[in-house]
C-alpha positions in Angstrom: 59.2 -9.4 117.5 58.7 -13.1 117.3 55.0 -14.3 117.1 53.6 -17.7 117.2 50.9 -18.8 114.7 48.5 -21.7 115.6 45.5 -23.5 114.0 43.3 -26.3 114.6 43.7 -27.2 118.4 40.4 -29.1 118.3 40.6 -29.4 122.1 44.1 -31.1 122.5 45.2 -29.5 125.6 48.2 -31.5 125.9 49.8 -30.4 122.6 48.5 -26.6 123.1 50.1 -26.8 126.6 53.4 -27.8 125.0 53.1 -25.0 122.5 52.4 -22.5 125.2 55.2 -23.7 127.5 57.6 -23.2 124.5 56.2 -19.8 123.8 56.8 -18.7 127.4 60.2 -20.2 127.3 61.1 -18.2 124.2 59.3 -14.9 125.2 56.6 -14.9 122.6 54.0 -12.2 123.6 51.9 -12.5 120.4 49.7 -15.6 119.1 47.7 -15.5 115.9 45.0 -18.3 116.0 43.4 -19.4 112.8 40.5 -21.1 114.4 39.2 -24.5 115.5 39.9 -23.8 119.0 36.6 -25.7 119.6 35.2 -25.5 122.9 35.0 -22.9 125.7 37.3 -24.8 128.4 40.1 -24.9 125.5 39.5 -21.1 124.8 39.8 -20.4 128.6 43.0 -22.6 128.7 44.5 -20.7 125.8 44.0 -17.3 127.5 44.8 -18.5 131.1 48.0 -20.0 130.0 49.4 -17.5 127.6 50.4 -14.0 129.2 50.3 -12.0 125.8 48.1 -11.0 123.0 45.9 -13.7 121.2 44.3 -12.7 118.0 41.5 -15.2 117.1 39.4 -15.9 114.0 36.6 -18.6 114.0 37.1 -21.8 112.7 34.3 -24.2 111.3 34.4 -26.6 114.4 34.0 -23.8 117.1 31.5 -24.9 120.0 32.3 -21.6 122.2 30.0 -18.8 121.7 31.0 -15.0 122.0 29.8 -14.7 125.7 32.4 -17.3 126.4 35.0 -14.7 125.4 33.9 -12.3 128.1 36.5 -11.6 130.6 39.3 -13.0 128.7 41.0 -9.8 128.1 44.1 -11.0 126.3 42.0 -12.6 123.4 41.3 -10.2 120.5 38.3 -11.9 118.6 37.8 -10.9 115.1 35.1 -13.2 113.9 35.7 -14.6 110.4 38.7 -12.9 108.9 41.2 -10.4 110.2 44.0 -8.0 109.0 46.5 -6.4 111.8 49.4 -4.4 111.8 52.0 -5.9 113.7 55.6 -4.6 114.2 55.5 -2.8 110.6 54.0 -6.0 108.9 50.4 -6.4 107.6 49.2 -9.9 108.7 46.1 -11.4 107.3 44.4 -14.5 108.9 41.4 -16.6 108.5 40.5 -20.2 109.0 39.7 -21.6 105.2 41.9 -20.7 102.3 38.7 -19.9 100.6 38.5 -16.6 102.5 42.1 -15.4 101.5 40.6 -13.1 98.6 38.6 -11.5 101.5 41.6 -11.0 103.6 43.1 -9.3 100.7 40.0 -7.2 100.1 39.9 -6.2 103.7 43.6 -5.2 103.9 43.3 -2.9 100.9 46.6 -3.9 99.6 48.5 -7.1 99.6 49.5 -8.3 103.1 52.9 -9.5 103.7 51.5 -12.6 105.1 48.3 -14.4 105.0 47.8 -17.3 107.7 45.2 -19.9 107.5 44.3 -23.4 109.1 41.5 -25.9 108.4 43.4 -28.5 106.0 46.0 -29.3 109.0 48.7 -29.6 106.4 51.8 -27.1 106.9 52.0 -25.1 103.6 54.1 -22.1 102.4 53.6 -20.4 99.2 54.6 -16.9 97.7 52.2 -15.4 95.5 52.3 -11.9 94.1 54.9 -11.0 96.7 52.9 -12.1 99.7 53.4 -15.3 101.6 50.4 -17.6 102.0 50.9 -20.0 105.2 49.2 -22.8 106.9 51.2 -23.4 110.1 49.5 -27.0 110.3 47.5 -28.1 113.4 48.1 -28.3 117.1 46.0 -31.3 117.4 48.2 -33.7 115.5 45.2 -35.0 113.2 46.2 -36.0 109.7 49.7 -34.6 110.2 52.4 -34.0 112.8 51.3 -31.3 115.4 52.9 -28.2 114.4 52.7 -24.5 114.5 54.7 -21.6 112.9 57.0 -18.7 114.1 57.5 -15.6 112.5 60.4 -13.1 113.1 58.6 -9.8 112.1 61.9 -8.0 111.7 63.6 -10.7 109.3 60.4 -12.1 108.1 62.0 -15.3 108.8 59.2 -18.1 109.2 59.8 -21.4 111.1 57.7 -24.6 111.4 57.7 -26.1 114.8 57.0 -29.8 115.5 55.6 -30.3 118.8 57.1 -33.5 119.4 60.4 -32.1 119.0 59.9 -29.4 121.6 60.0 -31.4 124.8 
C-alpha cells in the first residue's frame, strides 16, 4: 500500500489540488495530514477532492471547528496526536516535534514511523529503529512545497516536490 503524508497546507488550494491530482493518478487511498489545514473551506476541499481515507491531527493554525468535520465521512479526526496501524506498520503522527514523546507513549512501543509538521522543513532521521519524518509543507512557505509518500510494504519513503509533479 502507498500512502501520502501531507502537512501545513495553510489554505493553499492550488498546491493541495496538485497533490491530490497526483494522489488520484497514483491510486493513493490513504492520506495522513499532520495539521495546519487551517480553515473549514480547505478542510471541505480536501475531503471532497480525495476519495480515500484521511487521518488528520490538529495544527496550531487551525480555524476550523469540530462541527466543520460533520458530514466529512472520509476524514478520521484524531485531535492532537494519533497512532494508527496501517498495513502492518504502526504509524504515529502529530503537528509539532515537541509531541513526539506523547506519540511514543500512546503507541506503547516505538512506532515504525512518526510524522510531524510545523517547521515546514522536510526532515528524516532514524532514532532507536524508528523513522521520524517531516514531509515538509503543501503551502510552499519558507521551503519548496512538498509531501511524502510511503510504501508500507517496502518501508520506502520518498519526498515529492509539488512543482515537479505537473
